[in-house]
N, C-alpha and C positions, 0 to 999 in steps of 0.2 A: 889610802885614807886611814888616819889613826883611829883607834877605837873610839866609839861615840861616847861622849860624856855629857853633852848638853842636848836637850830635846825641847822643842817648842810644839805644843799641841794646840792647833787652831780649831776652836769650837769646843766649849765646855758643857756639852749637853749630856745625854744619857749614855753616850759612848766615849766622847772625848775626855770627860772628867775622870771616869774610871780608868781609862788608859793612862792619863797623866798621873793618877794616883799610884797605879801599880808600877809604873816606871820609876817614880820618885821613891817608892818603898824599896825598890831594888837598887837604889844608890845613884840613879841618874839625877842630874840637876835639871829640873823641869820647869818651864814657864808655860802656863796655860793662857791662851789668848781668847778673848770673847768680846763681842760688841756690846754686850749687856753689862753695864757698870755694876748693877746689883749682884750679878753672878760673880763678877771679879771680886767685889768686896766680900761676899760670902766666903769664897774660897780662901781669900787672904786672912779671914778670921778662923779658918779651919772648919768651916761649915759647908754642908751640902744643900743646895737649893731645891732638891727634889728627893723623892723616896727611893732608896736602893739599899737593901740590907748590906751591912758591913762596909759600905763605901765611906761612911762618916769616920770610921776608925782609921782607915787608910789616909784620908785627907787630913784629918787632924794631926796624925802622927807625922806625915810628910811635911806639913807646914811648920810644925813645931821644931822639926829637925833641920829646917832650912832648905830642904830639897825640892819644895814645891811652892810656887807663888803664881799669881795671876795678874794680867794686865790687859788693857785694851789695845796696846800697840805690839806689833809683831817684833820680837827681838832677834838678834843674831843667834844662830844655833848651828850645831853640826848636823842635826836631823830635824825635820819638820813632819808632823803627822797632821793631816788635814781631815777633820771629822765634823764637817759642816752639813747642813741639810741639803738633800737633793730631791725636792718635791717634784710632782709632775705638773705641767701646765694644762690649760683647758683642752688641748688636743692630745693629752696623755703622754706627750714627750717630756723628757727630763729638763728641768730648770737647772742649768749649770752656773747661774749667776753667783751663787754663794761660793762655789769653787773658784770662780774667776776673782771674786773679792779676796779670797784667801791668798791667791797667787799674787795679787797686787800688793798685799802686805809682805809677802815673803821676798819678792823679787829684789827690792832695794837692799836686802840684807845679805844676798848671796855673794860669796867670795870665791867659790869654786870648791868642788869636792863634797858639797852637801848632799844628803839623802832626803828626798821629799817623797813621802808615802801618802797616797790617797786611801783613807779608810772608808770614806763615805760610800754607801751603796750606790752604784753608778751604772749607767747603760754602757754597752760595749763602745769603746773609744774614748771614754771620759778621761782616763788616765793620760792618754796621748793628747787629748785636748788641753789638759792641765800643763803637760810638758811643753806643748807648742805655745801656749799662752805665756808661759814663763820665758821661753826663748824669744818671743816677740817683744817682751818687755826688756830682756837682757840679751840682745843678739850676739854678744861676744862669747856666750857660753855654747856648749854643745852637749849632746846626750851620750855620745860614744867616742869622742876624741878624734873622729874622722876629720873634723875641721880644726883649725887652729883655735886656741883659747881653752880656758878651763872647762872641766866637765861637771855637770850636775847629774845626779842619779835619781831616777823617778820610777816608782813602783806602786803597785796596788796590793793592799792587804785587807780584804773585806772583813768586817766584824761578823761574828756569827754567834752572838750570845743571847741569852734569854733574859728579858727584864725580870728582876727579882732574884736572879742567880748570876748577875754579871760578874761579880768579883770572884766567884768560883770558876765560872766558865772561861773567863779571860786566861786563867792559868791552866785549866785542864783540857779545854777543847783543842782539837787539831786546828791548825791555821793554814791558809793558802796564801802564798806570796807570789805575786806575778810581777816580774820586772820588765821594763822596756828593753833593758839589756841584762845579760847574765850577771854582770857585776852589780847592777842595782838590786837584782833579786838576792844575790849573795849577801849584800850589806843589810838588806831588810830582814833576811832570815836571821842574821847574827843579832840584830836588835831585838827581835821578838823572842829569840832563844834565851834572852836574859831573864825572862819571867814565864814563858810558856813551856809547860811540861808535856803538852801534847805534841804530836808529830807535826812538823812544819813542812808543807808540801810546796815545792817550787815549780812554777810554770811561767808562761808569759802573761802580760798584763791583761790582754783581752779575754783569755781563757779564765783568768782569775775573776774578772768582772762577771763573765757569764756564769761561773760556778755559783756565786752568791745568788744571782737571779734565778738560776735553775733550782737551787735548793728551796727557795721560797715559793717558786711557781709549783713545784712538786707538792708542797704542803697545801697550797691554795687549791689545786685541782682536787685533792683528797677531801679538803674541807667542803668544797663545792658539792661533791657527791653527797656528803652527810647533810648539808643544808637543803639540797634538792630533795633528798629522801624525807626530810622532816616535813616539807611542804606537801609532798605526795601522801605521806602517812596521815597528815591532818585531814586531807580531803577524803581519804578512805576510812577514817575513823580508827586508825591503828596507832597504838602507843609506840612512837619511834624509839624510845629508850629501850623498851623491851625488845623491839624488833632488832635493834643493833646488838643488844646483849646476846640474843639467840644466834644471830648470824655470825657473830664473832667467835662462836664455838667451833666454827669450821676451821681446820688447822691452817688454812692459807688465806683467811679473811681477817682483816683488822680495820673495820670501819671506824673513822674518827667520830667524835661527838659534834652534833650541830650546835649552832649558836644564833645570835641575832644578826650576824654578818661577820665580817673580818676587819680588824683594825690594826693599828700599830704602824710604825714607820717602815716596815719591811714587806710583809705579806700583802698588805692592801695596796702597795705601790709598785713593788719590784716587777711583778708580771707584766705591767703595762710597758716597762722598758723593753721587754722582749717583743711585745706586740708592736711597739713603735719601730723597733729595729727590723722586724720581719712581719709586716702586717698580713700578707697573704698566706704565709706559712704557719703562723701561730694561732691556728683555729681553735684547738682545744684549750689552750691557755686563755685565749680571749673569752671563750664561752664560760669557763670557770669563773673568771673575773666578773662577768656579767651576772652569773648566778649569785655570787656572794654580794655584789653591789646591790642586788635587788632585794636581798633578805630584810634589811631594815624596813622597807616600805610594807612588806608582808606583815611584819610584827606590828607596825602602826595600825594597819587595817584590823588586825586581831583585837587590839586594845580599843579602837574606836567602836568596833562592833560590840564589844563587851559592855561598853558604857552607854550605848545608844538608847536603851530603854530606861536608864536610871535618871532620877531627878538631878538637877544641876548642883544640889548641895552634897552630892556624893562625889568624892575626890578620886583621883588616880594617884597611885604611888609608883614611882620608877626607882628600882633598886639597882644602883651602879651606873657610873659614867665612864670608868676606865676601859681600855680596850681589852684587858685581861685581869684576872683575879689578883688581888693583894698588892697592887701598885697604884701610883697616882698618874700614870701616863695616859693622857687623853688623845694622843695623836691618832687621827683617822679613826676614832672610835665610833663604831656603829651605834653605841648607846647614846652618844651625844647627838648623832643624826636623828635617832628615834625621838629623843626628848624635844629636839627642835621642831620636828614635824608634828608631834603631839601638841605642842604649844600653839600651833597654827590650826590644826584640825579640831582641837578642843579649846578654842580660844575663850569660851565662856565657863570653863571648868578649871578648878585649881588642880595643879599637878605638883605633887610633893616628891622631890628628888632626894634620894639618900645616897651619899657617896662619902664614906668615912675617911677617905684619903685626901680630900681637898677641903679648903676652908671657904672658898667662894666659887660661884658658878663660873665656868669658862666663858671667854669672850663671846663665843658663838651663841650662848644662851642668855647673856646679859640684855636687859631691856625688855624681856618677855614678862609681862606683868603677872601672868598666871603660873609662872614657875617659881617654886620656893625650895631652897636647900634646907632640909630639916633632918632631925635624927630619926632613927628607925621607929621608935615608939610613937612619935608624933605622926609620921606618915601612915602607920598602920591604924592608929586611932581615927584618922580622918578619912581613910580611903576604903572603897568597896571593891576596887579593881587594883590588882598588884601586878606590875610587869617586872619580872626578875631578869635583868640584862647582864649582870656580872656576878659570878659565883665567889664573891669575897668570903673569906672564912667566917666573919661575924654573921653573915646572912644565914649560915647553916643552922643557927640556933632559933630561927624564926618559924620553923615549920608548924609548931603547935599554936601559933598565934594567927593562923590564916583561916581558921574556921569561918564559914559563911562568906568568904571573899572569893571573887573570881580571880584566878591566878594564871597569868601567861608566863610560863616558866621556860624561857628560851635556853636555859643551861642544864635542865634536868636536875636541878639541885633538890627539888622536892618530890620529883616523880621517878627519878632513876633508881 
C-alpha cells in the first residue's frame, strides 16, 4: 500500500475533530464526516463547536490551508478513522449501532487496500464486528488475502487523552495499536507515528480494546475507594480531605480525591463493557461501578436534608454541570444527574445553576421550571445552600462569599 495521504475521520466530536485537526496540521488531506450539519458548517468555517484548549488554532489553520474540510457524506480515502459514540444500552452492553452506521458510509467507497481504524472505546470484539460488518456489505474483500479479492486492513487504536489537554496528549502520550492482522497494525502504527511522539505499542485488536477498558476500570476502582471513604467519613464525623491528606503521607499510599460521582464518556462507561463481557468474573469492577453510580443520590440526599428546615423562599445553588473542571463536556456527568434529581425532590424550591462553560441548560434539564442557569453572583445572592459539584477555576474565588451558607463541597475546593 502506498503511503497514506488522504484520511477520512468519521465522527467530529471530542476525539474525532482533534484527531482530524492534528492529522491535517501534519500535512494529510483530511475530510471530517459528521451527521450534524451544524458541526460540519462550523468546521468548514474554521470554528470549533465545543471547548478544548488549542483546538481552535489547529482547526482554523488546517482549514485555511486547505488540508481540512467537513461533510455529512463519507468520501473515498486511503484511511478511515472511526471515532463515533459507543454508549451502553439499558442492560449495560455496548451499543454498536453508531459503528455500524459508520461502516455503512465507508463500505461503498472501498476499492481495496484501505486502512480502517476504530478509535471509539469499544468492548472486546468490536473491531472484529466492524470488520465483519464491512465484509458483509462488501463480500468481495478479505482481511488477510487468504481468499481471492482485494484486502482491507482493520485495526483498533483507542484514544487515551484527557479533556482539556487533548491537543497536547494526542502528541505526547503513548499509543496502543491493535491490528486484526500484523499488516493492519503496521499500517496503523505508521499513520500515528506521523504526529505521535510517544511510544506506539503494537498488539492484537482484542488486547488493544481491553487495554483501554482496563485503564479506565483501574481508575474507576480507585475513585470508588475514595468515594466510599467520603461516605464513611461523613457518617463518622471525619473530614475526609484531612484523612486522605494524612493517609497519603504513607510512602506506598496514594488515595485519590472523592467527588459527586464519576462522569465522562470513558470511566463512567468502559467498566460496564468488561462486566458485560465477563459478568461472573468482574466482581470488583462491578462493585466499583455501583459505588460510583450511587454517589449522586447520596449528594442529593445531603442537599435535601440541608434545606428541609428552610422556608421555600430560600434557594439552592448548584455550582457546575460538567463532568470535570474547566471544560464544557456534560457527557455522563454526575452533576447533571444531581441537578435533575434535585429539580424533582425540591420541586417547590428554586435551584440556581452556575456553569460558566455553557450558555443553555442541557436537554436533560430543559422543561424543569424550578431550574435556572444564572451567574455565580446571582446564585449566591439568592441561595442559602450551595452544592459545589465541579471545581472550575473561577469557583475557587468564591470562598469568602460563603459565610452563613450551608455548603456541600463534593470536591474539597473550600475544605481541602
